[in-house]
N, CA, C and O atoms as CSV, one atom per row, in Angstrom:
chain,resi,resn,atom,element,x,y,z
A,1,MET,N,N,1.103,-1.144,-0.088
A,1,MET,CA,C,-0.147,0.299,-0.053
A,1,MET,C,C,0.905,1.560,0.174
A,1,MET,O,O,1.672,1.774,1.113
A,2,ALA,N,N,0.629,2.382,-1.149
A,2,ALA,CA,C,1.021,3.673,-1.031
A,2,ALA,C,C,1.264,4.368,0.514
A,2,ALA,O,O,0.574,3.692,1.278
A,3,GLU,N,N,1.696,5.032,0.991
A,3,GLU,CA,C,2.051,6.228,1.662
A,3,GLU,C,C,1.662,7.289,1.397
A,3,GLU,O,O,2.454,8.052,0.843
A,4,LEU,N,N,0.417,7.703,1.663
A,4,LEU,CA,C,-0.256,8.773,1.685
A,4,LEU,C,C,-0.437,10.108,2.651
A,4,LEU,O,O,-1.080,9.912,3.682
A,5,VAL,N,N,0.011,11.294,2.445
A,5,VAL,CA,C,-0.121,12.619,3.233
A,5,VAL,C,C,-0.570,13.397,2.682
A,5,VAL,O,O,-0.373,13.724,1.512
A,6,ILE,N,N,-1.567,14.019,3.789
A,6,ILE,CA,C,-2.452,15.380,3.167
A,6,ILE,C,C,-2.202,16.369,4.288
A,6,ILE,O,O,-2.206,16.068,5.481
A,7,TYR,N,N,-1.991,17.539,3.809
A,7,TYR,CA,C,-1.649,18.483,4.361
A,7,TYR,C,C,-2.980,19.518,4.343
A,7,TYR,O,O,-3.092,20.124,3.277
A,8,THR,N,N,-4.062,19.828,5.416
A,8,THR,CA,C,-5.104,20.037,5.337
A,8,THR,C,C,-5.070,21.510,6.455
A,8,THR,O,O,-4.203,21.916,7.229
A,9,SER,N,N,-6.216,21.942,6.156
A,9,SER,CA,C,-6.566,23.172,7.479
A,9,SER,C,C,-8.201,22.580,7.997
A,9,SER,O,O,-8.985,22.220,7.119
A,10,GLU,N,N,-8.534,22.532,9.203
A,10,GLU,CA,C,-9.501,21.930,10.056
A,10,GLU,C,C,-10.724,22.691,8.862
A,10,GLU,O,O,-11.377,21.834,8.267
A,11,ILE,N,N,-11.066,24.172,8.485
A,11,ILE,CA,C,-11.772,24.664,8.055
A,11,ILE,C,C,-12.238,25.040,6.465
A,11,ILE,O,O,-13.164,25.731,6.041
A,12,CYS,N,N,-10.985,24.132,5.663
A,12,CYS,CA,C,-11.005,23.734,4.332
A,12,CYS,C,C,-11.956,22.918,3.814
A,12,CYS,O,O,-11.914,21.692,3.915
A,13,PRO,N,N,-13.128,23.754,3.062
A,13,PRO,CA,C,-14.086,22.679,2.962
A,13,PRO,C,C,-13.562,21.445,1.538
A,13,PRO,O,O,-14.125,20.367,1.343
A,14,TYR,N,N,-12.379,21.990,0.716
A,14,TYR,CA,C,-11.922,21.210,-0.187
A,14,TYR,C,C,-11.024,20.007,0.533
A,14,TYR,O,O,-10.606,19.101,-0.188
A,15,CYS,N,N,-10.698,20.000,2.101
A,15,CYS,CA,C,-9.915,19.539,2.532
A,15,CYS,C,C,-10.754,18.102,2.877
A,15,CYS,O,O,-10.342,16.957,2.688
A,16,ILE,N,N,-11.877,18.465,3.363
A,16,ILE,CA,C,-13.065,17.958,3.992
A,16,ILE,C,C,-13.662,16.847,2.644
A,16,ILE,O,O,-14.077,15.702,2.824
A,17,LYS,N,N,-13.569,17.487,1.454
A,17,LYS,CA,C,-13.961,16.639,0.926
A,17,LYS,C,C,-12.582,16.171,-0.198
A,17,LYS,O,O,-12.486,16.260,-1.422
A,18,ALA,N,N,-12.045,15.878,0.397
A,18,ALA,CA,C,-10.699,15.233,-0.393
A,18,ALA,C,C,-10.395,14.031,0.499
A,18,ALA,O,O,-9.778,13.090,0.001
A,19,LYS,N,N,-10.811,13.982,1.891
A,19,LYS,CA,C,-10.479,13.083,2.961
A,19,LYS,C,C,-11.944,12.290,2.778
A,19,LYS,O,O,-11.910,11.060,2.833
A,20,ARG,N,N,-13.330,13.009,2.546
A,20,ARG,CA,C,-14.020,11.768,2.333
A,20,ARG,C,C,-13.690,10.913,1.479
A,20,ARG,O,O,-13.746,9.698,1.667
A,21,LEU,N,N,-13.223,11.598,0.205
A,21,LEU,CA,C,-13.074,10.518,-0.693
A,21,LEU,C,C,-12.069,9.417,-0.676
A,21,LEU,O,O,-11.869,8.459,-1.423
A,22,LEU,N,N,-11.313,9.997,0.768
A,22,LEU,CA,C,-9.907,8.998,0.773
A,22,LEU,C,C,-10.638,8.016,1.936
A,22,LEU,O,O,-10.179,6.898,2.174
A,23,ASP,N,N,-11.779,8.528,2.609
A,23,ASP,CA,C,-12.375,7.603,3.797
A,23,ASP,C,C,-13.343,6.526,2.703
A,23,ASP,O,O,-13.221,5.301,2.718
A,24,SER,N,N,-13.833,6.912,2.234
A,24,SER,CA,C,-14.610,5.642,1.321
A,24,SER,C,C,-13.985,5.074,0.810
A,24,SER,O,O,-14.510,3.962,0.854
A,25,LYS,N,N,-12.827,4.977,0.094
A,25,LYS,CA,C,-12.030,4.082,-0.454
A,25,LYS,C,C,-11.061,3.088,0.961
A,25,LYS,O,O,-10.304,2.125,0.844
A,26,GLU,N,N,-11.517,3.847,2.208
A,26,GLU,CA,C,-10.570,3.098,3.441
A,26,GLU,C,C,-8.978,2.824,3.422
A,26,GLU,O,O,-8.161,1.937,3.669
A,27,VAL,N,N,-9.065,4.139,2.976
A,27,VAL,CA,C,-7.072,4.422,2.818
A,27,VAL,C,C,-6.490,5.042,3.900
A,27,VAL,O,O,-6.802,6.147,4.346
A,28,THR,N,N,-5.803,4.448,4.230
A,28,THR,CA,C,-4.959,5.047,5.977
A,28,THR,C,C,-3.762,6.417,5.123
A,28,THR,O,O,-2.973,6.370,4.179
A,29,TYR,N,N,-4.151,7.366,5.958
A,29,TYR,CA,C,-3.364,8.384,5.722
A,29,TYR,C,C,-3.086,9.273,6.581
A,29,TYR,O,O,-3.793,9.461,7.571
A,30,ARG,N,N,-1.725,10.125,6.248
A,30,ARG,CA,C,-0.989,10.770,7.798
A,30,ARG,C,C,-2.081,11.813,7.216
A,30,ARG,O,O,-2.517,11.772,6.065
A,31,GLU,N,N,-2.363,12.535,7.975
A,31,GLU,CA,C,-2.911,14.214,8.261
A,31,GLU,C,C,-2.011,15.024,9.229
A,31,GLU,O,O,-1.760,14.798,10.413
A,32,ILE,N,N,-1.504,16.230,8.255
A,32,ILE,CA,C,-0.832,17.209,9.137
A,32,ILE,C,C,-1.521,18.416,8.770
A,32,ILE,O,O,-1.474,19.022,7.700
A,33,CYS,N,N,-2.216,18.696,9.893
A,33,CYS,CA,C,-2.992,20.348,9.714
A,33,CYS,C,C,-2.101,21.541,9.864
A,33,CYS,O,O,-1.309,21.711,10.792
A,34,VAL,N,N,-2.269,22.197,9.050
A,34,VAL,CA,C,-1.122,23.844,9.408
A,34,VAL,C,C,-1.553,24.332,10.204
A,34,VAL,O,O,-0.791,24.714,11.092
A,35,ASP,N,N,-2.788,24.554,10.315
A,35,ASP,CA,C,-3.468,25.966,11.147
A,35,ASP,C,C,-2.417,26.139,12.164
A,35,ASP,O,O,-1.940,25.226,12.838
A,36,GLY,N,N,-2.132,27.242,12.213
A,36,GLY,CA,C,-1.184,28.129,13.421
A,36,GLY,C,C,-0.178,27.502,13.324
A,36,GLY,O,O,0.294,27.429,14.459
A,37,SER,N,N,0.676,26.806,12.366
A,37,SER,CA,C,1.943,26.491,12.468
A,37,SER,C,C,2.515,26.668,11.082
A,37,SER,O,O,2.381,26.032,10.036
A,38,ASN,N,N,3.365,28.012,11.507
A,38,ASN,CA,C,4.234,28.081,10.111
A,38,ASN,C,C,5.141,27.217,9.699
A,38,ASN,O,O,5.383,27.140,8.494
A,39,GLU,N,N,5.577,26.688,10.305
A,39,GLU,CA,C,6.468,25.344,10.172
A,39,GLU,C,C,6.093,24.566,9.355
A,39,GLU,O,O,6.838,24.188,8.450
A,40,LEU,N,N,4.775,24.125,9.497
A,40,LEU,CA,C,4.354,22.990,8.623
A,40,LEU,C,C,3.570,23.727,7.458
A,40,LEU,O,O,3.072,23.052,6.557
A,41,ALA,N,N,3.463,25.043,7.469
A,41,ALA,CA,C,2.841,25.247,6.167
A,41,ALA,C,C,3.378,25.822,5.375
A,41,ALA,O,O,2.860,26.240,4.339
A,42,SER,N,N,4.988,26.010,5.845
A,42,SER,CA,C,6.381,26.187,4.547
A,42,SER,C,C,6.887,24.884,4.583
A,42,SER,O,O,7.671,24.724,3.648
A,43,GLU,N,N,6.740,23.721,5.396
A,43,GLU,CA,C,7.197,22.691,4.882
A,43,GLU,C,C,6.135,22.253,3.354
A,43,GLU,O,O,6.657,22.028,2.262
A,44,ALA,N,N,4.685,22.209,3.578
A,44,ALA,CA,C,3.914,21.960,2.203
A,44,ALA,C,C,4.248,22.896,1.233
A,44,ALA,O,O,4.598,22.379,0.172
A,45,LEU,N,N,4.253,24.356,1.264
A,45,LEU,CA,C,4.862,25.046,0.540
A,45,LEU,C,C,5.744,24.365,-0.103
A,45,LEU,O,O,5.492,24.019,-1.257
A,46,LEU,N,N,7.054,24.003,0.547
A,46,LEU,CA,C,8.558,23.585,-0.182
A,46,LEU,C,C,8.050,22.629,-0.983
A,46,LEU,O,O,8.152,22.759,-2.203
A,47,LYS,N,N,7.324,21.342,-0.332
A,47,LYS,CA,C,7.427,20.402,-0.832
A,47,LYS,C,C,6.513,20.188,-2.012
A,47,LYS,O,O,6.775,19.413,-2.931
A,48,SER,N,N,5.472,20.891,-1.931
A,48,SER,CA,C,4.323,20.881,-3.266
A,48,SER,C,C,4.814,21.885,-4.238
A,48,SER,O,O,3.914,22.275,-4.982
A,49,GLY,N,N,6.168,22.508,-4.490
A,49,GLY,CA,C,6.638,23.039,-5.346
A,49,GLY,C,C,5.894,25.068,-5.485
A,49,GLY,O,O,5.855,25.800,-6.475
A,50,GLY,N,N,5.567,25.260,-4.445
A,50,GLY,CA,C,4.970,26.723,-4.290
A,50,GLY,C,C,3.583,26.958,-4.026
A,50,GLY,O,O,3.035,28.027,-3.757
A,51,LYS,N,N,3.052,25.721,-4.148
A,51,LYS,CA,C,1.316,25.744,-3.734
A,51,LYS,C,C,1.076,26.045,-2.376
A,51,LYS,O,O,1.438,25.377,-1.407
A,52,LYS,N,N,0.298,27.331,-2.377
A,52,LYS,CA,C,0.333,27.944,-1.026
A,52,LYS,C,C,-1.252,27.812,-0.507
A,52,LYS,O,O,-1.541,28.454,0.502
A,53,THR,N,N,-2.192,27.086,-1.087
A,53,THR,CA,C,-3.647,26.619,-0.653
A,53,THR,C,C,-3.450,25.024,-0.451
A,53,THR,O,O,-2.566,24.383,-1.019
A,54,VAL,N,N,-4.498,24.421,0.533
A,54,VAL,CA,C,-4.881,23.131,1.083
A,54,VAL,C,C,-6.362,22.681,0.453
A,54,VAL,O,O,-7.358,23.358,0.197
A,55,PRO,N,N,-6.086,21.248,0.309
A,55,PRO,CA,C,-5.080,20.848,0.395
A,55,PRO,C,C,-4.178,20.452,-0.251
A,55,PRO,O,O,-4.164,20.741,-1.447
A,56,GLN,N,N,-3.275,19.774,0.233
A,56,GLN,CA,C,-1.724,19.169,-0.346
A,56,GLN,C,C,-1.652,17.942,-0.401
A,56,GLN,O,O,-1.870,17.219,0.571
A,57,ILE,N,N,-1.310,17.498,-1.633
A,57,ILE,CA,C,-1.789,15.408,-1.333
A,57,ILE,C,C,-0.598,15.124,-1.845
A,57,ILE,O,O,-0.134,15.670,-2.845
A,58,PHE,N,N,0.021,14.145,-1.099
A,58,PHE,CA,C,1.007,13.295,-1.939
A,58,PHE,C,C,1.011,11.560,-1.871
A,58,PHE,O,O,0.362,11.123,-0.921
A,59,ILE,N,N,1.423,10.899,-2.436
A,59,ILE,CA,C,1.429,9.310,-2.087
A,59,ILE,C,C,2.550,9.003,-3.004
A,59,ILE,O,O,2.785,9.159,-4.202
A,60,ASP,N,N,3.293,8.387,-1.724
A,60,ASP,CA,C,5.006,8.047,-1.957
A,60,ASP,C,C,5.581,9.532,-2.175
A,60,ASP,O,O,6.049,9.503,-3.314
A,61,ASP,N,N,5.698,10.308,-1.851
A,61,ASP,CA,C,6.484,11.351,-1.955
A,61,ASP,C,C,6.071,12.363,-3.028
A,61,ASP,O,O,6.414,13.533,-3.203
A,62,HIS,N,N,5.011,11.351,-3.866
A,62,HIS,CA,C,5.025,12.452,-5.337
A,62,HIS,C,C,3.633,13.190,-5.052
A,62,HIS,O,O,2.571,12.734,-4.628
A,63,HIS,N,N,4.045,14.644,-5.478
A,63,HIS,CA,C,2.793,15.732,-5.249
A,63,HIS,C,C,1.949,15.169,-6.302
A,63,HIS,O,O,2.285,14.702,-7.390
A,64,ILE,N,N,0.746,15.304,-5.756
A,64,ILE,CA,C,-0.101,14.591,-6.873
A,64,ILE,C,C,-1.616,16.148,-7.050
A,64,ILE,O,O,-2.562,16.238,-7.833
A,65,GLY,N,N,-1.173,17.012,-5.993
A,65,GLY,CA,C,-2.194,18.582,-6.259
A,65,GLY,C,C,-3.133,18.879,-4.941
A,65,GLY,O,O,-2.711,18.763,-3.791
A,66,GLY,N,N,-4.219,19.205,-5.218
A,66,GLY,CA,C,-5.075,19.206,-4.210
A,66,GLY,C,C,-6.603,18.370,-4.343
A,66,GLY,O,O,-6.510,17.347,-5.021
A,67,CYS,N,N,-7.542,18.567,-3.972
A,67,CYS,CA,C,-8.838,17.903,-4.173
A,67,CYS,C,C,-9.083,17.838,-5.424
A,67,CYS,O,O,-9.234,16.683,-5.822
A,68,ASP,N,N,-9.218,18.964,-6.509
A,68,ASP,CA,C,-9.799,18.608,-7.856
A,68,ASP,C,C,-8.685,17.902,-8.457
A,68,ASP,O,O,-9.250,17.052,-9.145
A,69,GLU,N,N,-7.526,17.763,-8.593
A,69,GLU,CA,C,-6.602,16.888,-8.806
A,69,GLU,C,C,-7.095,14.890,-8.453
A,69,GLU,O,O,-7.299,13.953,-9.225
A,70,LEU,N,N,-7.112,15.005,-6.956
A,70,LEU,CA,C,-7.291,13.630,-6.691
A,70,LEU,C,C,-8.891,13.137,-7.274
A,70,LEU,O,O,-9.167,11.991,-7.629
A,71,TYR,N,N,-9.646,14.072,-7.269
A,71,TYR,CA,C,-11.269,13.298,-7.984
A,71,TYR,C,C,-11.036,13.312,-9.120
A,71,TYR,O,O,-11.878,12.735,-9.809
A,72,ALA,N,N,-9.869,13.928,-9.845
A,72,ALA,CA,C,-9.818,13.441,-11.203
A,72,ALA,C,C,-8.677,12.419,-11.485
A,72,ALA,O,O,-8.492,12.067,-12.650
A,73,LEU,N,N,-8.271,12.160,-10.960
A,73,LEU,CA,C,-7.650,10.704,-11.044
A,73,LEU,C,C,-8.429,9.698,-10.640
A,73,LEU,O,O,-8.255,8.543,-11.028
A,74,ASP,N,N,-9.398,10.069,-9.787
A,74,ASP,CA,C,-10.218,9.348,-9.430
A,74,ASP,C,C,-11.235,8.820,-10.664
A,74,ASP,O,O,-11.662,7.681,-10.851
A,75,GLN,N,N,-11.415,9.755,-11.256
A,75,GLN,CA,C,-12.441,10.071,-12.387
A,75,GLN,C,C,-11.996,8.918,-13.409
A,75,GLN,O,O,-12.700,8.128,-14.038
A,76,GLN,N,N,-10.167,9.122,-13.364
A,76,GLN,CA,C,-9.532,8.605,-14.690
A,76,GLN,C,C,-9.393,7.105,-14.590
A,76,GLN,O,O,-8.997,6.439,-15.546
A,77,GLY,N,N,-9.841,6.386,-13.004
A,77,GLY,CA,C,-9.086,5.265,-12.808
A,77,GLY,C,C,-7.887,5.471,-12.549
A,77,GLY,O,O,-7.228,4.608,-13.129
A,78,ARG,N,N,-7.210,6.196,-11.952
A,78,ARG,CA,C,-5.967,6.087,-11.763
A,78,ARG,C,C,-5.601,6.196,-10.013
A,78,ARG,O,O,-4.599,5.896,-9.364
A,79,LEU,N,N,-6.835,6.732,-9.670
A,79,LEU,CA,C,-6.547,6.822,-8.661
A,79,LEU,C,C,-6.134,5.566,-7.208
A,79,LEU,O,O,-5.437,5.654,-6.197
A,80,ASP,N,N,-6.792,4.730,-7.671
A,80,ASP,CA,C,-6.518,3.338,-6.717
A,80,ASP,C,C,-5.426,2.276,-7.402
A,80,ASP,O,O,-4.994,1.261,-6.854
A,81,ARG,N,N,-5.043,2.826,-8.916
A,81,ARG,CA,C,-3.923,1.960,-8.929
A,81,ARG,C,C,-2.642,2.602,-8.107
A,81,ARG,O,O,-1.735,1.869,-7.713
A,82,LEU,N,N,-2.634,4.448,-7.812
A,82,LEU,CA,C,-1.430,4.776,-7.178
A,82,LEU,C,C,-1.539,4.231,-6.178
A,82,LEU,O,O,-0.524,3.645,-5.802
A,83,LEU,N,N,-2.717,4.156,-5.323
A,83,LEU,CA,C,-3.073,4.285,-3.517
A,83,LEU,C,C,-2.590,2.187,-3.447
A,83,LEU,O,O,-2.418,1.661,-2.347
A,84,ASN,N,N,-2.493,1.558,-4.446
A,84,ASN,CA,C,-2.234,0.502,-4.081
A,84,ASN,C,C,-1.033,0.247,-5.258
A,84,ASN,O,O,-1.092,-0.560,-6.186
A,85,SER,N,N,-0.473,0.719,-5.094
A,85,SER,CA,C,1.507,0.593,-5.735
A,85,SER,C,C,1.902,0.156,-4.878
A,85,SER,O,O,3.103,-0.109,-4.818
């Protein structure tokens, strides 16, 4: 099973939507909430190549993007393959 990390904010509706999809697939992921932490927000910014929004999602250290990209991968049938690699 792939390692999945998602940088989030508690009040972000896109974070909630992304986690809902992952939960529906019964995927284990590590959530890193950046609320109130400049250090974690900077870490997400650096790892994502400068993206300032959340969620930022990584599968096996590969940046896949945010909520829209996650749903696009799912619609293309590619998300399950990435998660099971």
